[in-house]
N, C-alpha and C positions, 0 to 999 in steps of 0.2 A: 574427480567427480565432486561437484558441489555438495554441501551439507544437505541431508534429506531426512525425511520422516516417513515411515511406512505405516499407513493406517488401513488395514484390510487390503483391498485391491488398489488403493490409491497411494502414489508416491508424491509427497509434497516436497518440492525442491527449492532451496533458497538460492537465488541467483543474484550475486553481488554485482552492483553497477558502479559503486564508488564509495568514498568515505571522506569526510571533511568537517570543519567546524560549522556550527550554526551561525546565522548572520547577525545575531544579537546575543548579549549575555543571557545565560539561562535564568538569572534572577529577574530579568524583564519578562521572559517567557512564562515563568511561574511566579508571579509577584507575591503570592500569599504563602509560599513555602518557607518553612523555618529552617534554621541551621541544623536542627536535629533531624528533620525530614531529609535534607540534602545528604547528611552523613549516612543515613540508612540507605538511601538510594545509591550512593557511591559504593557502599559495601556490596550491594546487590549487583550493580553493573559498573565496575571500576573503569571499564574501557570507554565509558561515555564521557570521561573527563580527560582532556589532554594535558600535556606538560605545562601549558600556559593557563590552565584553569578554565579553558573554554569547553563548552558542550560539543562533543564530537559525535556526529551522526554517521550511521551506516545508511547507504541508499541501496535498497534491494527490491527486486520483484520476486514472485513465487510462481512456479509452475506446478500444476496438479496433473499428474500423468496416470492414466489407466489404459486398459485395453479399449476403452470407449473414446479416447482422444486426449488432447492436451489443452488444458485451460491455463492461461497466463493471467495472474492477478497483478495489475499495474504494469507500467512500461518504463519505469526508471527515469534517470536524468537526461538520457539521450546523448547524441553526438555533440561535437564542439559548437555547432551553430543552433543548438536546441533552445527552446524558450527558457530553460533553467540556467543558461550560461551566465547570467548576470550574478548568480550567487552560488551555484553548485559546482562541484569539482568535475566538470566535463573535460574531455569526452568520457562517457560511461563505458563500462566493460560488459554490458548485458549480452551483446552478441557472442563474446568469448565465453561467458558463463553458460549460455545456452548450448554452445558447441561442446563445452566440457561435459554437459549433461546428456549429450547425444540428441539434442533437439535442434532441428532446422527451423527457421522462421516459417517456412511453408507447412511445418507439422502442426503449428498452433491453429486450432479451429475456433477458439473462443478467447477473447481478451476482455477481462472485467476491469474497467477503469473505476477505481474506488471514488475518485473525485478529480476535479479539474484544477489541481495545483501542479506547477510546472515540473516538480521532481517526481511526479507519478505518471506523466504522459510523454516523456521525452522521446521514447522510441516508437510511439504509436504511429506517427507520421514522420517521414524523413524526406530529404531531397530538396529542401529549400523551395525555389520557384517551380521546380519540377516535383511537387509534392506527391508522395505515394505512401500508402500504408506499408509499414515495415513487415507486417504479417499478412501476406497477400490472400490467404485463404480463411482468414479469421472474421468472425462476427464480433464487433466491438460493443460491449454492453455498458450503458450509462443510464443513470436514473434521470427521468424526465424532469424531476425537481432540480437537478444539478444544471441541466441545460437551460431551464427557465431562469435560473439565477446567474447565468454566465457573465452578464455585465457587471455583476457585483463580485463574483468569485474571481474571474480572470478573463476579461474581454478579449485579450489577444489570442486566446485559444479558439475563438470562433473560426478565424481564418486559418490558423496554424494546424488545427486538429479536426474540428467539427466539419467544416466545409469539405476538406478532402475525403473524409470518411463518407459523407453523404454523396459525394460525386461518384464513388465506387460502390455505393449502396451497401456499405459494410457497417453502418451504425444502426444499432437496435436500442430503442429507449424502453426502459422499464418503469413500472409504477409500483414501487414497494418491493416486497419479498417476491422471489421468483425461483422456481426449481431450475436447475441446469440439467444434470443427468445423474441417475443413480443416487449416490449419497452426497452430491454437490448441490449447493443452493446459494443464491445471493440473498442477503437480508439487509434491509435498510437500517443504517446507523447514523441518522442525521445529527447535526450539531456542529461538527468541525466545519462542514459546509452544508447547505440545505439538502443536497442529494447524496451525501456520503453513504457509501455502501461497503459491506464487508462480505466475505465468503465463508461458508461453513462446509466442512467435509466430515461426514459421519460414517462410521463403520463399526458395527457391533457396539461395544461399550465406550469406544473412544470418539472424541470430537476434536477437530482442529478448526480454530477460528483464524482466518487470514485477515488481519485487522485493519489494513490501511492506516490512516492517521487517527483512528479511534484511540490509539495508544502510541505516543511518540517518545516517552522517556520512562525509565524504571520508577521514577517517583510516582507515576500514575498507577503503577501496580500496587504500590503500598498505600497510596492515598488517592483513589480515583475521584474523590470529590474536589481536588484542587483545580482551580481555574487555570486554563492554558490560554495565554493572551491571544493566540492566533485561531481561536475557535470563534465562529461567527455567531453561534447561539450557545452560550456557556451552559445554561441549564439543560438544554436538549442534549448537548454533547456529554454532559455528566450522566444523564439518564441512559444514554446509549452505551456508554462505557461500563456503567454498573450492571446493566442488563447482561452484557457479555461476560464480565468477570464473575458474575454470580450464576452463570449457566450451570445447570445441574446435569453434568455428564454422568452416566452410570459408571464409567471407568475414569479415564483421564481426560481433562481438558488441556489441549495444547494451544498456545498462542503463537502464531507466526507473524512476526512484526518486521516492518521494513527498516526501522531506524535504531532499534536497540542493538547492542554489540553482538549478542547471541541471537540467531534467527528464530530459535524455538525455545519456548518456556513452558514447562509443565506446571499446571495449577492443581 
């Protein structure tokens, strides 16, 4: 069984899809970080540094399961011919991780795409020229602002992901925060991309934030103000990140992150 976190009636399950080095040195990704800040981040997440000194990322999605259904947050790096193949360690293992969690693709009724970067949409649509949604019964949720900016964010995904989802009438566009069901809701966290969104799961005193790329390295936990070179709007991304990290949960705030070594972090 993959790692999971129980919050009231919700089970948040971390679904591994792969692991591998980032495509550029981490010093370029965080150009303002100091040696002291890197040292502190490495103590917090030693697994994010490989033997050659490269930034090592995990690639994962998350399932939120309750008696009301199954929500998948992001769709990983995908199969060998996915759009992420140019840089990510494809093929991904998401189908096997879903099976290990006892989830069939047909069980998923909602897929939240946090944003249109290739390592987050890889299993959304499969089949190459015979493109089909991998989750046949799911509604795919994307922010309208993300689609509006697709030519700037990732134009290849219009034909690879958006058009096939529209063809099967499975794409639903959101405008900002939106409730899902019960204690689940989507909330807008723009900056990394114009329509970046995250998911909150709340039950009783506890809160889980499934972050997408709001948070990509432990150094941002310690220093959320640091600029990440791959954010499209640095100031907006910083504001979104600080908003989540400063959330006032009555009990515990858990972060469910796709790229840190450990999938769940308690704040």
